[in-house]
C-alpha positions in Angstrom: 57.6 3.9 33.4 58.9 4.8 29.9 60.1 1.9 27.7 63.8 1.4 26.9 63.5 2.9 23.4 62.1 6.1 24.9 64.9 6.3 27.4 67.5 6.1 24.6 65.8 8.0 21.9 67.6 11.3 22.8 71.0 9.5 22.6 70.2 8.1 19.2 69.0 11.4 17.9 72.2 13.0 19.2 74.4 10.4 17.5 72.5 11.0 14.2 73.0 14.8 14.4 76.7 14.4 15.0 76.9 12.1 11.9 75.0 14.5 9.8 76.8 17.6 11.0 80.3 16.1 10.6 79.4 14.8 7.1 78.3 18.3 6.1 81.5 19.7 7.5 83.6 17.3 5.5 81.7 18.2 2.3 82.1 21.9 3.0 85.8 21.6 4.1 87.3 22.4 0.7 85.0 25.3 0.2 85.9 27.0 3.5 89.2 28.9 3.7 91.6 27.7 6.4 91.7 31.3 7.8 88.0 31.1 8.3 87.9 27.7 10.0 90.7 28.8 12.3 88.8 31.8 13.3 85.6 29.8 13.9 87.6 27.2 16.0 88.8 30.1 18.2 85.2 31.3 18.6 84.0 27.8 19.5 86.8 27.6 22.0 85.8 30.8 23.6 82.1 29.8 23.7 83.1 26.5 25.3 85.1 28.2 28.0 82.0 30.5 28.7 79.7 27.5 28.9 82.1 25.8 31.3 82.3 28.8 33.6 78.5 29.0 33.7 78.4 25.3 34.7 81.1 25.6 37.4 79.0 28.2 39.2 76.2 25.6 39.7 78.4 23.6 42.1 77.3 23.7 45.8 80.5 22.4 47.5 83.9 23.1 46.0 85.5 20.4 48.0 83.5 17.8 46.1 84.8 19.1 42.8 88.4 19.3 44.1 88.5 15.9 45.7 86.7 14.2 42.8 88.9 15.7 40.1 92.1 15.1 42.0 91.2 11.4 42.5 89.9 11.1 39.0 93.0 12.7 37.4 95.2 10.3 39.4 93.3 7.3 38.0 93.0 8.7 34.5 96.7 9.5 34.4 97.8 6.1 35.8 95.7 4.2 33.2 96.5 6.9 30.5 92.9 7.3 29.5 93.8 10.2 27.1 96.4 8.0 25.4 94.0 5.1 25.1 91.4 7.4 23.5 94.0 8.7 21.1 95.0 5.1 20.2 91.3 4.3 19.4 91.4 7.3 17.1 94.6 6.0 15.5 93.1 2.6 14.9 90.0 4.1 13.3 92.3 6.3 11.2 94.1 3.3 9.8 90.8 1.7 8.8 89.7 4.8 6.9 91.1 6.1 3.7 92.5 9.6 4.3 95.1 11.9 2.8 98.3 12.7 4.7 96.9 16.0 5.9 93.7 14.4 7.2 95.7 11.7 9.0 97.5 14.4 11.0 94.3 15.7 12.5 92.2 12.5 12.7 93.0 11.6 16.4 92.7 15.3 17.4 89.3 15.6 15.8 88.1 12.3 17.3 89.3 13.1 20.9 88.3 16.8 20.8 84.8 16.1 19.4 84.2 13.1 21.7 84.9 15.2 24.8 83.1 18.3 23.5 79.9 16.3 22.8 80.0 14.2 26.0 81.3 16.4 28.8 79.0 19.2 30.0 75.8 20.1 31.8 73.4 19.2 29.0 75.0 15.8 28.6 74.9 15.0 32.3 71.5 16.4 33.1 69.9 15.4 29.8 71.1 11.8 30.1 69.9 11.5 33.7 66.5 13.0 32.8 66.2 10.4 29.9 67.3 7.5 32.2 65.1 8.4 35.2 61.9 9.7 33.6 62.2 9.2 29.9 62.4 13.0 29.3 64.7 13.6 26.3 63.9 17.3 25.7 67.4 18.5 26.9 69.1 15.8 24.7 67.1 16.9 21.7 68.1 20.5 22.3 71.7 19.4 22.7 71.4 17.5 19.4 70.6 20.7 17.6 73.7 22.5 19.1 75.9 19.5 18.3 74.7 19.5 14.7 76.2 23.0 14.4 79.3 22.2 16.3 80.0 19.0 14.5 79.6 20.8 11.1 82.3 23.3 12.0 84.6 20.8 13.7 84.2 18.5 10.7 85.3 21.3 8.4 88.3 22.2 10.5 89.4 18.9 12.0 88.3 16.3 9.5 86.8 12.9 9.5 87.9 12.1 13.1 84.8 14.1 14.2 82.5 11.8 12.3 83.9 8.8 14.2 83.3 10.6 17.6 79.6 9.6 17.1 80.6 6.1 18.4 81.9 7.6 21.6 78.8 9.7 22.0 76.7 6.5 21.7 78.8 4.7 24.2 79.2 7.5 26.8 75.7 9.0 26.7 74.1 5.6 26.4 76.1 4.5 29.5 74.9 7.6 31.4 71.3 6.8 30.5 71.7 3.2 31.5 73.4 4.2 34.8 70.7 6.6 35.6 68.0 4.0 35.0 69.8 1.7 37.5 70.9 4.3 40.1 68.4 7.1 39.7 67.6 7.4 43.5 71.3 7.5 44.3 71.8 10.6 42.1 70.0 13.4 44.0 70.1 17.1 43.2 73.3 17.7 45.1 75.1 15.0 43.2 73.8 16.2 39.8 74.9 19.8 40.6 78.4 18.6 41.5 78.6 16.4 38.4 77.8 19.5 36.3 80.4 21.5 38.2 83.1 18.8 37.7 82.2 18.3 34.0 82.2 22.0 33.4 85.8 22.2 34.6 86.7 19.8 31.9 84.7 21.9 29.4 86.8 24.9 30.3 90.0 22.9 29.8 88.8 21.7 26.5 87.9 25.2 25.4 91.4 26.4 26.3 92.8 23.6 24.2 90.6 24.6 21.3 91.9 28.2 21.5 95.5 26.9 21.5 96.4 28.3 25.0 96.9 24.9 26.6 97.4 21.2 25.7 95.6 19.7 28.7 94.9 15.9 28.5 91.2 16.4 29.3 90.3 12.7 28.9 92.5 11.9 32.0 90.0 14.0 34.1 87.0 11.9 33.1 87.2 9.4 36.0 86.5 12.3 38.3 82.8 12.1 37.3 82.7 8.6 38.7 84.0 9.8 42.1 81.5 12.7 42.4 78.4 10.8 43.6 80.4 8.9 46.2 82.2 12.0 47.5 78.7 13.7 47.7 77.4 10.9 49.8 80.3 11.1 52.2 79.9 14.9 52.5 76.2 14.4 53.2 77.1 12.1 56.2 79.0 15.0 57.8 
């Protein structure tokens, strides 16, 4: 059995790359024309949608996705998870010294980056591999990708992206801990459906980045909690 530090090393590396990337983006922000950052954000949005579509295809039973996301959205909307995440961003904003322009994008950067870095196939599978077997290879690969993404997001959305590293630590760390405790409960079927449900959120986030929609993606997050239980019910029938 791998030790605890090994289990969480991928998460710690991922947090570090987000901190480094977003810091680089902030340093480069004034050097990059707004026209260029806007174009890059559109490209990132399109790539995000493409990644999401690829993940959705991995689902084995569409009913699991539908039931889980409907139930999760009901819970997320009732407790206003998106609003709570935005309020966290607002509180962090007040504690940091920003210009007026930066204040207007702080919460957007915090929420967008937090979801982009934490919802997706590599996050789910990588965290589970780290928790169950101590294999952090996928999280290390994800860290390199997040280094690039956080740099561009930091340049376009500001310092809120830097603070998303705290959410990455809490969310991915929680997934690793949950996998360590419930590894046997999360079989291949459940993992595939978790990727599918998470990928739907990735698509929604990509559409938001492009500017087509303003979906409250965080309100869908509880759907991930329902997936393993819906899978177990499906297996019984």
